C-alpha positions, -999 to +999 in steps of 0.1 A: -311-268+391-342-275+413-346-312+422-376-331+437-375-367+426-355-394+445-333-412+419-324-439+444-361-447+450-367-447+412-338-471+407-350-494+434-385-496+418-372-500+382-349-528+393-375-544+415-399-545+386-373-559+363-369-591+383-402-603+368-390-616+334-392-649+316-356-645+304-334-637+334-300-626+323-312-620+287-333-589+290-369-583+300-395-606+285-429-599+302-459-607+280-494-597+289-512-622+312-480-643+318-470-654+353-443-627+352-469-601+343-490-610+373-460-608+396-451-574+381-487-562+386-486-573+422-453-555+427-467-523+412-498-526+433-476-527+465-456-497+454-487-477+446-501-485+480-468-476+496-471-442+478-505-437+494-526-446+464-559-466+465-555-494+439-579-512+416-575-535+386-599-530+358-616-558+338-587-562+314-558-560+338-549-523+338-538-512+372-550-478+386-537-461+417-557-431+429-545-402+449-577-386+460-582-349+456-598-323+479-626-321+454-635-358+448-661-349+421-635-336+397-623-358+369-588-372+376-556-364+358-543-397+345-505-404+344-486-436+335-475-460+308-473-497+301-456-526+318-455-553+292-424-558+271-410-570+238-391-603+238-356-598+254-362-561+258-350-535+283-361-525+317-371-489+309-394-490+280-429-485+296-419-491+332-401-458+333-434-441+328-453-462+353-426-457+379-425-420+371-461-418+380-456-437+413-426-415+421-447-384+415-473-398+440-445-404+465-435-367+461-470-355+469-467-377+500-432-365+508-443-329+506-477-335+524-496-321+494-532-331+488-541-321+452-573-303+446-580-326+416-576-364+419-546-380+402-546-416+389-515-435+381-521-462+354-500-493+345-513-505+311-513-539+294-502-550+259-488-517+245-461-536+226-484-562+210-457-588+217-481-615+228-513-608+208-499-590+179-521-559+185-503-530+200-516-501+221-544-524+232-550-509+267-555-473+254-576-485+225-598-505+249-601-476+273-611-452+246-635-475+228-614-479+197-611-517+201-644-534+208-652-567+224-661-584+191-627-575+176-610-586+209-627-620+207-609-627+174-574-621+187-551-650+196-515-653+206-489-673+187-499-705+204-536-701+194-547-690+229-575-664+226-573-631+244-604-639+264-591-673+274-558-657+284-578-633+305-596-661+323-563-679+329-551-646+345-581-644+367-602-619+348-638-622+336-643-615+299-680-608+306-669-576+323-650-562+292-676-536+285-667-520+319-632-511+306-643-483+283-640-448+299-671-427+297-667-395+277-651-368+297-640-392+325-604-381+324-592-345+327-559-350+309-533-377+303-495-374+308-470-400+299-432-401+305-413-424+282-377-430+272-368-415+239-357-447+223-334-427+200-301-407+202-312-371+199-313-360+235-280-377+244-263-364+213-273-328+221-267-330+258-303-323+266-324-334+296-359-338+283-380-335+252-415-323+251-433-341+223-457-320+201-467-347+176-466-384+170-461-400+136-487-420+117-481-457+119-496-489+106-489-526+112-496-552+085-498-589+089-489-608+057-494-645+049-480-663+019-494-698+013-479-725-008-478-763-007-457-784+016-436-812+002-406-834+008-373-815+005-356-844-012-382-859-035-400-828-049-382-814-081-374-777-080-397-771-110-426-787-092-424-767-060-448-742-046-425-728-019-441-702+004-407-690+017-393-684-018-424-662-025-420-644+008-383-637+003-390-622-032-414-597-015-392-591+015-362-582-005-381-553-022-399-538+009-370-517+024-364-500-010-400-487-009-393-466+021-359-454+008-375-443-025-405-424-010-383-406+016-401-380+038-388-396+070-407-428+062-395-461+078-405-497+071-396-527+092-403-564+089-400-574+126-415-609+128-412-639+105-427-673+109-421-703+086-444-733+087-443-762+092-407-754+102-390-787+094-355-788+079-366-813+053-400-799+045-409-773+019-427-744+036-464-741+029-470-709+049-449-679+058-463-651+080-445-618+086-453-583+099-447-550+082-445-518+104-447-485+084-443-451+099-440-415+086-450-380+098-475-378+069-506-401+068-506-398+030-471-412+029-480-441+051-510-449+030-489-447-002-464-471+013-492-495+023-505-495-012-470-502-026-465-529-001-498-546-011-487-545-048-454-561-040-471-589-020-497-594-047-470-598-073-458-631-057-491-648-063-494-674-091-480-708-097-499-721-067-488-693-043-515-672-026-511-641-004-532-622+022-525-588+038-543-577+069-540-543+086-539-550+123-533-514+135-536-480+120-529-449+140-530-415+123-504-388+130-517-368+159-509-335+175-507-335+213-522-307+234-505-274+227-515-262+262-499-292+279-468-288+257-465-253+269-470-262+305-444-290+304-419-268+286-424-240+311-417-263+340-386-278+323-373-242+319-381-233+355-363-263+367-332-252+348-333-282+324-322-283+288-352-293+267-364-294+231-396-300+212-396-333+194-418-353+170-421-389+182-413-417+157-426-443+181-462-450+188-471-447+225-504-449+244-503-411+244-512-411+207-544-430+213-553-411+245-548-378+226-580-384+207-599-388+239-584-362+263-557-334+263-524-353+263-488-345+270-457-367+265-422-363+280-391-380+267-359-387+287-326-397+271-317-432+260-281-441+261-268-445+225-304-444+214-307-482+221-341-496+230-360-530+227-327-546+238-312-558+270-287-529+265-314-503+268-304-478+295-315-444+309-295-428+336-315-427+368-306-390+374-319-382+340-351-402+347-354-382+379-352-349+359-381-361+338-401-369+369-394-334+382-410-320+351-439-344+355-444-336+392-442-298+388-467-300+360-490-322+381-488-298+409-499-269+387-527-288+370-542-301+403-540-269+424 
């Protein structure tokens, strides 16, 4: 088995980045534009520079590290992932792909190789949507799928607008129009990511080369009622938003069970207001995440979800459903899939082709430029948890595939 990547160096960078968390000892919590996010950005900048990259930060906080090519006029090959996190998440989701790109740059440096085509390593913001409730934000901004008008309407859970958070972080919202990449500005995009599922580990395989990403949507639901005193308002006179929400929530999982076809539905966030132990709730907000390989199935589940939510209205209750994100199922580049698979085989690795059930920046970039996606194993399939783990030697094998592919594509 041929080896290139330095697993000790990868481990050092992953663990170095993981120190920047708002919840030490309780997983990685690194929200976009937080103090921890700035510290992490500075750390990645230093590592990129150490790997010989010229670093810049764009108008929205994405970090780019450029390895110049012999032909400086060619469009760069972009490689990377995100470095924000879910609350109390793991150290590998996102950072594994950023560090993989930096390690690949180190390998070009180690072997004294100057690529013919430039390579840029990118560390992206707000993929998870944990702070602003809008996932895949960096890739949508880069590709023009999220405009500045839409961005100006986005706030976090504390009511801080995205643009205000940018300013607090040291960025200028007036430069947001500079984020969008011109058509044809990137030759291709490659992303390495942890699988976040059990398949590779179960089958004893080293990497998966993704050929397709499922369709997904994220809904934000609000149920409105009337607040009142918990002790003095008779049960028959109540307009309890939480009771209405629970009625709907109890039905939603069955929708996915009944429709089948590998559809999944998740309610991942629930807020009850005003949140007093002795106050009848007057507002409940929750998210609904729906995914399936088929766009038609996702649309059908959205329609059914809307009907369930609408059914709670009446007797003073009111409901609203907003679609925050819709990403169609997308095929990744067949040419890049073949190239990545070829190099996995040449390296002596066990690989498989896989459909991704998770949305990654690759799914947005694939509409803009040829895109490839590599998965490495996740222990027990655990992710979005402090227990998330990928063996560093396994991560190094994924980097070997990435590096070998980058070498071929930039010769």
